[in-house]
C-alpha positions as CSV (number, residue, x, y, z in Angstrom):
1,M,19.7,2.4,-4.3
2,H,18.4,5.0,-2.4
3,T,20.5,6.6,0.5
4,I,18.5,6.9,3.9
5,V,20.0,9.9,6.3
6,Y,19.3,10.1,9.9
7,S,17.8,14.1,10.8
8,T,16.6,15.8,13.8
9,S,15.2,18.4,11.6
10,S,11.3,18.9,10.8
11,S,11.4,18.7,6.9
12,P,8.5,19.9,5.1
13,H,9.1,16.5,3.0
14,T,8.7,14.5,5.9
15,V,5.8,12.3,7.4
16,T,6.6,10.7,10.9
17,I,4.3,8.0,11.9
18,D,3.3,7.5,15.8
19,Y,1.5,5.1,18.0
20,N,-1.3,5.8,19.8
21,Q,-1.8,3.1,22.7
22,A,-5.2,4.2,23.4
23,R,-7.0,4.8,20.4
24,R,-4.7,1.5,19.0
25,L,-4.1,3.8,16.0
26,F,-0.9,4.9,14.0
27,H,-1.4,8.7,12.9
28,S,0.9,10.8,11.2
29,E,2.4,13.4,14.1
30,R,1.5,16.9,11.6
31,E,-2.2,16.0,10.5
32,H,-2.8,13.1,12.8
33,Y,-4.5,11.1,10.2
34,P,-5.3,8.1,12.0
35,F,-4.1,4.4,10.1
36,S,-4.8,1.1,10.9
37,A,-2.0,-1.4,11.4
38,E,-2.9,-3.3,8.2
39,C,-2.6,-0.2,6.4
40,M,0.3,0.8,7.6
41,L,1.4,-2.5,6.8
42,R,0.7,-2.6,3.3
43,M,2.1,0.5,2.4
44,L,5.6,-0.2,4.5
45,N,5.5,-3.7,2.9
46,A,5.3,-1.4,-0.7
47,W,8.0,0.7,0.4
48,A,10.0,-2.3,1.4
49,R,9.4,-3.8,-2.0
50,L,10.3,-0.8,-4.5
51,H,12.7,0.7,-1.8
52,R,15.3,0.3,1.1
53,V,13.6,0.4,4.6
54,Q,16.3,0.6,7.5
55,Q,16.0,0.7,11.0
56,T,17.9,3.2,13.1
57,V,20.0,2.1,16.2
58,V,17.3,3.8,18.0
59,G,14.7,1.7,16.5
60,R,12.8,4.2,14.2
61,L,12.5,2.7,10.6
62,H,13.5,5.2,7.4
63,I,12.2,5.1,4.3
64,A,13.2,8.0,1.4
65,V,12.1,8.3,-1.9
66,G,13.5,11.4,-3.4
67,E,13.3,14.3,-1.5
68,V,10.6,13.0,0.9
69,T,11.0,10.9,4.0
70,C,8.8,8.9,6.0
71,I,10.0,8.4,9.5
72,L,8.5,5.4,11.7
73,T,8.7,6.3,15.4
74,Q,10.0,3.7,17.9
75,Q,6.9,3.2,19.2
76,A,4.9,2.9,16.1
77,T,7.6,0.1,14.6
78,I,7.3,-1.9,17.7
79,A,3.9,-1.5,18.0
80,L,3.9,-3.1,13.7
81,C,6.5,-5.5,14.6
82,H,4.3,-6.9,16.9
83,C,1.3,-6.7,15.0
84,Y,3.0,-8.5,12.3
85,R,4.6,-11.2,14.3
86,S,1.3,-12.3,16.0
87,R,-0.3,-12.6,12.6
88,R,0.5,-15.2,10.4
89,E,-1.6,-14.4,7.8
90,W,0.1,-10.8,7.4
91,Q,3.2,-12.3,7.4
92,I,2.5,-14.2,4.3
93,E,0.4,-11.2,2.6
94,F,3.1,-8.7,3.5
95,P,6.6,-11.0,2.7
96,F,8.6,-7.9,2.3
97,L,8.6,-7.2,5.5
98,N,10.1,-10.1,6.8
99,D,13.5,-8.5,6.6
100,V,12.1,-5.6,8.2
101,F,10.9,-7.4,11.1
102,A,13.2,-10.0,11.3
103,P,14.9,-10.6,15.3
104,S,18.1,-8.7,15.6
105,G,20.1,-12.2,15.1
106,D,18.4,-13.0,11.8
107,R,19.5,-9.9,10.2
């Protein structure tokens, strides 16, 4: 099991993903590389299958693998959760996200 630690520092080993409502795309904050919701769910499902995905009290998702950390902002987490819950086929295709996006009372 990997330990995930909340940090406000900007490390070269940390990738932060945010959501752009106007473009309806997710993007990395440094490179502004765009990702679709389906692409993000596919990546997150793989991470959730192999590693621990932790939701913080401020609504971010943190994934740590070795020295590398990926953080999904609160806005990105909310958008992905909405996409995931609204499409039954994604819930079937990405089963390891059921616990990640379960309503608070179901965890």
